[in-house]
C-alpha positions in Angstrom: 74.0 107.2 78.9 70.7 108.2 80.4 70.2 108.9 84.0 69.3 106.3 86.5 67.3 107.4 89.6 68.0 105.9 93.0 65.2 106.9 95.4 66.3 106.7 99.0 63.6 107.6 101.6 66.1 108.1 104.4 65.1 110.3 107.3 67.5 109.1 109.9 70.1 111.8 109.0 67.9 114.6 110.2 66.9 115.6 113.7 64.3 118.1 112.6 60.8 117.7 114.0 59.8 117.0 110.4 62.6 114.4 109.9 60.2 111.6 108.8 58.7 113.8 106.2 61.9 113.5 104.2 60.8 109.9 103.5 57.4 111.1 102.4 59.1 113.6 100.1 61.3 111.0 98.5 58.2 108.8 97.8 56.3 111.8 96.4 59.1 112.6 93.9 59.4 108.9 92.9 55.8 108.9 91.6 56.9 111.3 88.8 60.1 109.5 87.8 60.3 107.0 84.9 59.7 103.6 86.5 62.0 101.8 84.1 65.0 104.0 85.2 64.1 104.1 88.9 65.3 102.0 91.8 63.8 102.5 95.3 66.0 101.6 98.2 64.2 99.8 101.0 65.2 102.0 103.9 64.9 100.4 107.4 62.0 101.7 109.5 63.9 101.7 112.7 65.7 104.9 114.0 68.9 103.1 114.9 71.5 103.8 117.6 74.4 106.2 118.0 76.6 103.5 119.3 78.9 106.0 121.0 79.8 107.7 117.7 78.2 111.1 118.3 76.1 110.6 115.3 72.4 110.2 115.9 70.9 107.0 114.4 74.4 105.9 113.3 73.5 102.2 112.9 70.6 102.9 110.6 72.7 105.3 108.5 75.4 102.6 108.0 72.7 100.2 106.9 71.2 102.6 104.4 74.7 103.4 103.0 75.3 99.7 102.4 71.9 99.3 100.7 72.6 102.3 98.5 76.0 101.1 97.4 74.4 97.8 96.4 71.6 99.5 94.5 74.0 101.7 92.6 76.5 99.0 91.7 76.6 98.3 88.0 73.7 100.6 87.0 75.4 101.5 83.7 73.9 105.0 83.7 74.7 108.2 85.5 73.2 107.8 88.9 71.0 110.6 90.5 70.1 109.9 94.1 66.8 111.2 95.3 66.3 111.7 99.0 65.4 111.8 101.8 67.9 113.8 103.8 71.4 114.9 102.7 73.0 111.8 104.2 72.2 110.0 100.9 75.0 111.9 99.2 77.7 109.9 101.0 77.3 106.6 99.3 76.3 108.4 96.1 79.6 110.3 96.0 81.5 107.1 96.9 80.0 105.4 93.8 80.7 108.5 91.6 84.4 108.5 92.4 84.6 105.2 90.4 88.1 104.6 91.8 89.3 108.0 90.6 88.5 110.4 93.4 91.4 112.8 92.4 89.5 113.8 89.2 86.2 114.6 91.0 85.0 117.9 92.4 81.8 118.2 94.5 79.5 121.2 94.0 77.4 121.5 97.1 74.3 123.7 96.6 72.9 124.1 100.1 71.9 126.7 102.6 74.3 124.8 105.0 77.9 123.6 104.3 77.3 120.3 106.2 80.9 120.3 107.3 80.6 119.5 111.0 82.2 116.5 112.6 80.8 114.5 115.5 83.0 116.7 117.8 81.8 120.1 116.4 78.1 119.3 115.6 75.7 121.1 117.9 72.9 118.6 117.0 74.5 115.2 116.2 72.5 115.1 113.0 74.4 113.4 110.2 72.9 115.6 107.5 75.1 118.4 109.0 78.2 116.2 108.8 77.9 114.5 105.4 80.2 116.7 103.4 82.9 116.4 106.0 82.5 112.6 105.8 82.8 112.8 102.0 86.1 114.6 102.6 87.2 111.6 104.7 86.6 112.8 108.3 84.0 111.6 110.8 82.7 108.5 112.4 84.2 105.2 111.4 82.2 103.5 108.7 80.7 106.8 107.5 83.8 108.8 106.6 84.9 107.8 103.1 88.1 105.9 102.7 91.1 106.6 100.6 90.2 106.1 97.0 86.7 107.4 97.6 87.1 110.5 99.7 87.1 113.9 98.0 89.8 116.3 99.2 88.6 119.6 100.8 90.4 121.4 98.0 88.0 120.0 95.5 84.8 121.0 97.3 82.9 124.0 96.0 80.1 125.5 98.2 77.4 127.7 96.8 74.3 129.2 98.3 75.4 128.7 101.9 73.7 131.1 104.4 74.1 129.5 107.8 77.4 128.1 109.3 78.4 126.7 112.6 81.7 127.8 114.2 83.4 124.4 113.5 82.3 124.6 109.9 83.7 128.2 109.5 87.0 127.0 110.9 87.2 124.1 108.6 86.4 126.2 105.5 89.1 128.7 106.5 91.7 126.1 107.3 91.3 124.4 103.9 90.5 127.5 101.8 87.3 125.9 100.5 85.7 127.9 97.7 82.3 129.4 98.7 80.0 131.4 96.4 76.9 133.3 97.5 73.4 133.1 96.1 74.0 136.3 93.9 76.6 134.3 91.9 73.9 131.9 90.8 73.1 134.4 88.0 76.8 134.0 86.9 77.0 130.3 86.2 80.3 130.7 84.4 81.9 131.8 87.8 80.8 128.6 89.4 82.0 126.5 86.5 85.4 128.3 86.8 85.5 127.5 90.5 85.0 123.9 89.7 87.8 123.8 87.2 90.0 125.8 89.6 90.0 122.8 91.9 91.9 120.8 89.2 89.0 118.4 88.7 87.8 117.1 85.4 84.4 115.8 86.6 81.8 117.0 89.0 79.3 115.6 91.4 76.4 118.0 92.0 74.4 117.9 95.2 71.2 120.0 95.7 69.6 120.5 99.1 66.3 122.2 98.3 66.9 124.6 101.2 69.3 126.4 98.9 66.1 127.8 97.4 64.3 130.8 99.0 61.3 129.6 101.2 59.0 131.7 99.1 59.7 129.3 96.2 59.2 126.0 98.0 57.2 125.1 101.2 58.4 121.6 101.9 61.6 122.4 103.8 62.6 121.3 107.2 65.2 124.0 107.5 63.9 127.0 105.6 66.3 130.0 105.5 65.5 133.4 103.9 67.4 135.0 101.0 67.8 131.8 99.1 68.0 131.2 95.3 65.4 131.8 92.8 64.3 128.5 91.1 64.9 129.8 87.6 68.5 130.8 88.5 69.1 127.5 90.2 67.9 125.5 87.2 69.9 127.6 84.8 73.0 127.2 86.9 72.7 123.4 87.1 72.1 123.1 83.4 75.2 125.2 82.7 77.4 123.3 85.1 76.4 119.8 83.7 76.8 121.0 80.1 80.3 122.3 80.7 81.7 119.8 83.2 81.2 116.0 82.8 78.7 114.8 85.4 79.8 111.9 87.5 76.7 111.7 89.6 74.2 113.9 91.5 71.8 114.0 94.4 68.8 116.1 95.4 67.6 116.1 99.0 65.7 118.0 101.7 62.1 117.7 100.5 59.9 117.4 103.7 56.3 118.2 102.7 53.8 118.7 105.4 51.2 116.6 103.5 50.6 114.8 100.2 48.5 117.7 99.1 51.3 120.2 99.9 53.8 118.1 98.1 51.9 118.6 94.8 52.6 122.3 94.9 56.3 121.9 95.2 56.8 119.0 92.7 57.0 121.1 89.5 60.0 123.0 90.8 61.7 119.8 92.0 61.1 118.0 88.8 62.6 120.9 86.8 65.8 120.6 89.0 65.9 116.9 88.4 65.5 117.4 84.7 68.4 119.9 84.8 70.6 117.4 86.5 69.6 114.6 84.2 70.5 116.7 81.2 74.1 116.1 82.0 73.8 112.3 82.1 76.1 110.8 79.5 
């Protein structure tokens, strides 16, 4: 089956000074996607309230998640969510589990592990908690439920270069596999790490800050010593060729202007093409 693109201009998961630029980034990408295979989620404009959860803009994030699930229901194609911030991966993974979460691994290609909880997060930003919520921990209504959540033992991190103390503790507690950027030139090692989880399918998430800032300017959280675009594209193509793809997401594009977005789009579209090559 071909890929179906679900564009989600969510910005509420970020607390960066450039948070709203994530919505601009999603719209910029959508202009180059095939219209017949693309759905754009109408993200609410309001910031939303924390409602005592410890998650900034919690109410808006809940609403976006509901809208995403509705948009992705019955697509009939392998869904690729296009953000927006990394919070879009939550509903996307829930959809990809398709009632069989035990067969799914999540490959998280990101400069950050996004494994904080509301209690450990130094910022309250949901994009730093989303993978923990995918594993079933976090604020009620955001943490995935039994049947959807992916066990920590089936998470594979790659490209991480910045961790908070709570995230380090969680990774150590659960023995989560973590591969550095140098291993991107050895895609077979990452494929092996996925199969070592016991999973037979994979969900691939790409936060663009996994790339080196010299390769892409539109990042709200740029970190040095990131991946080379050619290595990342080759890695993604190998993974989705070797492991059945259940779904994917790409997030973290926060261009400073429409003109600046044009410079980064070729790299982003290559990555989207690599993900889409695994659609079945």
